[in-house]
VEXDREN-2710 file (C-alpha; in Angstrom, 1 decimal):
% VEXDREN-2710
k/r/px/py/pz
1/MET/70.3/60.3/105.5
2/GLU/71.9/61.0/108.9
3/LEU/71.4/64.7/109.8
4/TRP/74.0/64.6/112.6
5/SER/76.8/63.7/110.1
6/PHE/76.2/67.0/108.2
7/VAL/75.9/68.9/111.5
8/LEU/79.4/67.5/112.5
9/LEU/80.7/68.5/109.0
10/GLY/79.4/72.0/109.5
11/LEU/80.9/72.2/113.0
12/GLY/84.2/70.9/111.6
13/LEU/84.2/73.6/108.9
14/VAL/83.7/76.2/111.7
15/PHE/86.7/74.8/113.6
16/VAL/88.7/75.0/110.3
17/LEU/87.9/78.7/110.0
18/LEU/88.7/79.2/113.7
19/GLU/92.1/77.6/113.2
20/VAL/92.9/79.9/110.3
21/PHE/91.9/83.1/112.2
22/PHE/93.1/82.0/115.7
23/PRO/96.2/79.8/115.4
24/SER/96.0/77.3/118.3
25/PHE/99.1/75.2/117.4
26/GLY/96.8/72.5/116.0
27/ILE/94.2/72.2/118.8
28/LEU/91.3/73.6/116.8
29/GLY/92.5/71.8/113.6
30/THR/92.5/68.5/115.6
31/ILE/89.0/69.2/116.8
32/ALA/87.9/70.0/113.2
33/ALA/89.4/66.8/111.9
34/GLY/87.7/64.9/114.7
35/CYS/84.3/66.4/113.8
36/ILE/84.7/65.8/110.1
37/ILE/85.8/62.1/110.7
38/ALA/83.0/61.5/113.2
39/GLY/80.5/62.9/110.7
40/GLY/81.9/60.6/108.0
41/VAL/81.6/57.6/110.4
42/LEU/77.9/58.5/111.1
43/ALA/77.2/59.0/107.3
44/PHE/78.8/55.6/106.6
45/ARG/76.7/53.9/109.2
46/ALA/73.6/55.4/107.8
47/GLU/74.6/53.9/104.4
48/GLU/72.7/56.5/102.6
49/GLY/74.2/59.9/102.0
50/PHE/77.8/58.7/102.5
51/ALA/78.8/59.6/98.9
52/THR/77.2/63.1/99.3
53/TYR/79.0/63.5/102.6
54/LEU/82.4/62.7/101.1
55/LEU/81.8/64.9/98.1
56/LEU/80.8/67.9/100.4
57/ALA/83.7/67.2/102.7
58/PHE/86.3/67.1/99.9
59/LEU/84.9/70.3/98.3
60/LEU/84.1/72.4/101.3
61/VAL/87.1/71.8/103.6
62/PRO/89.7/73.1/101.0
63/GLY/87.2/75.8/99.9
64/VAL/86.6/77.1/103.4
65/THR/90.3/77.0/104.2
66/MET/91.1/79.0/101.0
67/ILE/88.4/81.5/101.8
68/GLY/89.8/81.9/105.4
69/LEU/93.3/82.4/104.1
70/LYS/92.1/85.0/101.6
71/LEU/90.2/86.9/104.4
72/PHE/92.9/86.5/107.1
73/PRO/95.1/89.5/106.0
74/LYS/92.1/91.8/106.2
75/THR/91.4/91.0/109.8
76/PRO/92.9/93.1/112.7
77/MET/95.2/90.2/113.7
78/GLY/96.1/89.5/110.1
79/LYS/97.0/93.2/109.6
80/ARG/99.4/93.0/112.6
81/LEU/101.0/89.7/111.4
82/THR/101.4/90.6/107.7
83/ILE/103.4/93.3/106.0
84/GLY/101.5/95.6/103.7
85/GLY/102.7/96.9/100.4
86/SER/105.6/95.9/98.3
87/SER/108.7/94.3/99.7
88/PHE/110.9/96.1/97.2
89/ASP/111.0/99.6/95.7
90/ALA/109.7/100.5/92.3
91/SER/113.2/100.7/90.6
92/GLU/113.9/97.1/91.6
93/ALA/110.5/96.0/90.3
94/ALA/111.2/97.7/86.9
95/ALA/114.7/96.1/86.8
96/GLY/113.2/92.7/87.5
97/SER/110.7/93.0/84.7
98/GLY/113.4/93.7/82.1
99/ALA/112.4/97.4/81.6
100/GLY/115.3/99.4/80.4
101/LEU/117.6/96.5/80.0
102/THR/117.7/96.9/76.2
103/ASP/119.7/100.1/76.9
104/TYR/122.6/98.0/78.0
105/ILE/123.1/96.3/74.6
106/GLY/126.6/97.0/73.4
107/ARG/127.8/98.2/76.8
108/VAL/131.0/96.8/78.4
109/GLY/131.2/95.9/82.1
110/VAL/133.1/93.6/84.4
111/ALA/132.1/90.1/85.6
112/GLU/131.8/90.3/89.3
113/THR/131.4/86.5/89.7
114/PRO/132.5/83.6/87.5
115/LEU/130.0/83.3/84.7
116/ARG/129.4/79.5/84.2
117/PRO/127.3/80.4/82.3
118/SER/125.3/82.7/84.6
119/GLY/126.4/85.1/87.3
120/LYS/126.7/88.8/88.1
121/ALA/128.3/91.6/86.2
122/ALA/128.6/95.4/86.8
123/PHE/127.7/98.0/84.2
124/ASP/128.1/101.6/85.1
125/GLY/127.8/100.9/88.8
126/ARG/124.7/98.7/88.4
127/ARG/124.9/94.9/89.1
128/LEU/122.9/92.7/86.7
129/ASP/122.3/89.0/86.5
130/VAL/123.8/87.9/83.2
131/VAL/124.1/84.8/81.2
132/THR/126.8/83.8/78.7
133/ARG/126.1/81.7/75.6
134/GLY/127.7/78.7/77.3
135/GLU/131.3/79.7/77.7
136/LEU/133.0/80.2/81.0
137/VAL/134.1/83.7/81.9
138/GLN/136.3/84.3/84.9
139/ALA/135.5/87.0/87.5
140/GLY/137.2/90.3/86.8
141/ARG/137.1/89.9/83.0
142/ARG/135.4/92.5/80.7
143/VAL/132.1/91.4/79.2
144/LYS/129.9/93.0/76.6
145/VAL/126.1/92.8/76.4
146/VAL/125.2/91.1/73.1
147/ARG/121.4/90.8/73.4
148/VAL/118.5/91.0/75.9
149/GLU/115.5/88.7/75.9
150/GLY/112.9/89.7/78.4
151/ASN/114.8/90.0/81.7
152/ARG/117.7/87.8/80.5
153/VAL/120.9/89.7/79.7
154/PHE/123.3/87.8/77.4
155/VAL/127.0/88.7/77.5
156/ALA/130.2/87.6/75.8
157/GLU/133.8/88.1/77.0
158/GLU/135.2/91.1/75.4
159/ARG/138.4/90.4/73.5
160/SER/140.8/93.4/73.5
END
Protein backbone atom coordinates (compact mmCIF):
# COMPACT_ATOMS: atom_id res chain seq x y z
CA MET A 1 0.00 0.00 0.00
CA GLU A 2 1.39 3.38 -1.04
CA LEU A 3 1.71 5.69 1.97
CA TRP A 4 2.12 8.82 -0.12
CA SER A 5 -1.33 8.39 -1.66
CA PHE A 6 -2.94 8.64 1.76
CA VAL A 7 -0.68 11.55 2.72
CA LEU A 8 -1.92 13.39 -0.40
CA LEU A 9 -5.52 12.51 0.51
CA GLY A 10 -5.02 14.02 3.96
CA LEU A 11 -3.40 17.11 2.46
CA GLY A 12 -6.31 17.41 0.03
CA LEU A 13 -8.78 17.26 2.94
CA VAL A 14 -6.86 20.02 4.70
CA PHE A 15 -7.12 22.18 1.57
CA VAL A 16 -10.86 21.42 1.34
CA LEU A 17 -11.29 22.72 4.89
CA LEU A 18 -9.16 25.77 4.11
CA GLU A 19 -11.35 26.52 1.08
CA VAL A 20 -14.44 26.44 3.29
CA PHE A 21 -12.98 28.75 5.93
CA PHE A 22 -10.98 31.05 3.64
CA PRO A 23 -12.74 31.50 0.29
CA SER A 24 -10.01 31.80 -2.35
CA PHE A 25 -12.15 31.85 -5.49
CA GLY A 26 -11.33 28.20 -6.14
CA ILE A 27 -7.54 28.29 -5.78
CA LEU A 28 -7.46 26.20 -2.60
CA GLY A 29 -10.20 23.93 -3.99
CA THR A 30 -8.13 23.34 -7.13
CA ILE A 31 -5.09 22.48 -5.03
CA ALA A 32 -7.27 20.12 -2.95
CA ALA A 33 -8.57 18.41 -6.08
CA GLY A 34 -5.03 18.09 -7.43
CA CYS A 35 -3.80 16.47 -4.21
CA ILE A 36 -6.72 14.04 -4.09
CA ILE A 37 -6.36 13.09 -7.77
CA ALA A 38 -2.57 12.70 -7.45
CA GLY A 39 -3.11 10.48 -4.42
CA GLY A 40 -5.56 8.39 -6.43
CA VAL A 41 -3.02 8.00 -9.25
CA LEU A 42 -0.35 6.87 -6.77
CA ALA A 43 -2.79 4.41 -5.16
CA PHE A 44 -3.74 3.06 -8.58
CA ARG A 45 -0.10 2.56 -9.55
CA ALA A 46 0.57 0.66 -6.33
CA GLU A 47 -2.33 -1.66 -7.28
CA GLU A 48 -2.99 -2.46 -3.66
CA GLY A 49 -5.06 -0.15 -1.55
CA PHE A 50 -6.74 1.59 -4.50
CA ALA A 51 -10.21 0.44 -3.43
CA THR A 52 -9.51 1.59 0.11
CA TYR A 53 -8.30 4.94 -1.19
CA LEU A 54 -11.43 5.43 -3.30
CA LEU A 55 -13.71 4.47 -0.42
CA LEU A 56 -11.96 6.88 1.94
CA ALA A 57 -11.97 9.68 -0.63
CA PHE A 58 -15.67 9.28 -1.43
CA LEU A 59 -16.57 9.25 2.27
CA LEU A 60 -14.14 11.78 3.72
CA VAL A 61 -14.29 14.60 1.15
CA PRO A 62 -18.07 15.18 1.50
CA GLY A 63 -17.87 14.52 5.24
CA VAL A 64 -15.09 17.04 5.81
CA THR A 65 -16.89 19.57 3.61
CA MET A 66 -20.11 19.20 5.60
CA ILE A 67 -18.28 19.48 8.91
CA GLY A 68 -16.55 22.62 7.65
CA LEU A 69 -19.85 24.15 6.53
CA LYS A 70 -21.41 23.36 9.92
CA LEU A 71 -18.50 24.95 11.80
CA PHE A 72 -18.10 27.98 9.50
CA PRO A 73 -20.92 30.13 10.98
CA LYS A 74 -19.30 29.80 14.43
CA THR A 75 -15.95 31.22 13.29
CA PRO A 76 -15.17 34.97 13.53
CA MET A 77 -15.31 35.33 9.74
CA GLY A 78 -18.50 33.28 9.60
CA LYS A 79 -20.13 35.49 12.23
CA ARG A 80 -19.34 38.55 10.13
CA LEU A 81 -20.66 37.01 6.92
CA THR A 82 -23.87 35.42 8.24
CA ILE A 83 -26.90 36.99 9.84
CA GLY A 84 -27.80 35.66 13.26
CA GLY A 85 -31.30 35.07 14.50
CA SER A 86 -34.55 34.77 12.67
CA SER A 87 -35.14 36.58 9.40
CA PHE A 88 -38.77 37.35 10.33
CA ASP A 89 -40.62 38.28 13.49
CA ALA A 90 -42.55 35.91 15.72
CA SER A 91 -46.00 36.99 14.46
CA GLU A 92 -45.06 36.05 10.91
CA ALA A 93 -43.70 32.71 12.11
CA ALA A 94 -46.96 31.98 13.91
CA ALA A 95 -48.98 33.00 10.84
CA GLY A 96 -46.86 30.77 8.61
CA SER A 97 -47.43 27.74 10.83
CA GLY A 98 -51.21 28.04 10.63
CA ALA A 99 -51.59 29.15 14.25
CA GLY A 100 -54.75 31.18 14.69
CA LEU A 101 -56.01 30.64 11.15
CA THR A 102 -58.98 28.59 12.35
CA ASP A 103 -60.33 31.84 13.85
CA TYR A 104 -60.98 33.03 10.29
CA ILE A 105 -63.50 30.29 9.46
CA GLY A 106 -66.76 32.00 8.49
CA ARG A 107 -65.18 35.46 8.06
CA VAL A 108 -65.73 37.47 4.93
CA GLY A 109 -62.95 39.34 3.17
CA VAL A 110 -61.98 40.72 -0.22
CA ALA A 111 -59.85 38.98 -2.87
CA GLU A 112 -56.88 41.25 -3.49
CA THR A 113 -55.61 39.21 -6.44
CA PRO A 114 -57.45 36.96 -8.87
CA LEU A 115 -57.87 33.57 -7.22
CA ARG A 116 -57.14 30.93 -9.85
CA PRO A 117 -57.35 28.95 -7.62
CA SER A 118 -54.83 30.53 -5.24
CA GLY A 119 -54.00 34.13 -4.43
CA LYS A 120 -54.25 36.74 -1.69
CA ALA A 121 -57.27 38.00 0.21
CA ALA A 122 -57.63 40.56 3.01
CA PHE A 123 -59.57 39.81 6.18
CA ASP A 124 -59.86 42.57 8.78
CA GLY A 125 -56.75 44.28 7.43
CA ARG A 126 -54.63 41.11 7.34
CA ARG A 127 -53.51 39.62 4.03
CA LEU A 128 -53.65 35.84 3.78
CA ASP A 129 -52.66 33.35 1.12
CA VAL A 130 -55.90 31.61 0.20
CA VAL A 131 -57.06 28.80 -2.10
CA THR A 132 -60.44 28.24 -3.72
CA ARG A 133 -61.93 24.82 -4.34
CA GLY A 134 -61.10 25.18 -8.03
CA GLU A 135 -63.29 28.06 -9.14
CA LEU A 136 -61.94 31.36 -10.47
CA VAL A 137 -62.66 34.42 -8.31
CA GLN A 138 -61.94 37.88 -9.69
CA ALA A 139 -59.97 40.44 -7.67
CA GLY A 140 -62.19 42.73 -5.60
CA ARG A 141 -64.90 40.10 -5.00
CA ARG A 142 -66.02 39.14 -1.51
CA VAL A 143 -64.84 35.73 -0.32
CA LYS A 144 -65.70 33.68 2.75
CA VAL A 145 -63.37 31.28 4.58
CA VAL A 146 -64.98 27.83 4.44
CA ARG A 147 -62.25 25.70 6.04
CA VAL A 148 -58.62 25.68 7.20
CA GLU A 149 -56.26 22.70 6.83
CA GLY A 150 -52.88 23.32 8.44
CA ASN A 151 -51.74 26.59 6.92
CA ARG A 152 -54.05 26.40 3.88
CA VAL A 153 -57.07 28.69 3.99
CA PHE A 154 -59.90 27.62 1.67
CA VAL A 155 -62.34 30.27 0.50
CA ALA A 156 -65.41 30.47 -1.68
CA GLU A 157 -66.92 33.48 -3.41
CA GLU A 158 -69.66 34.98 -1.27
CA ARG A 159 -72.98 35.22 -3.07
CA SER A 160 -75.01 38.20 -1.89
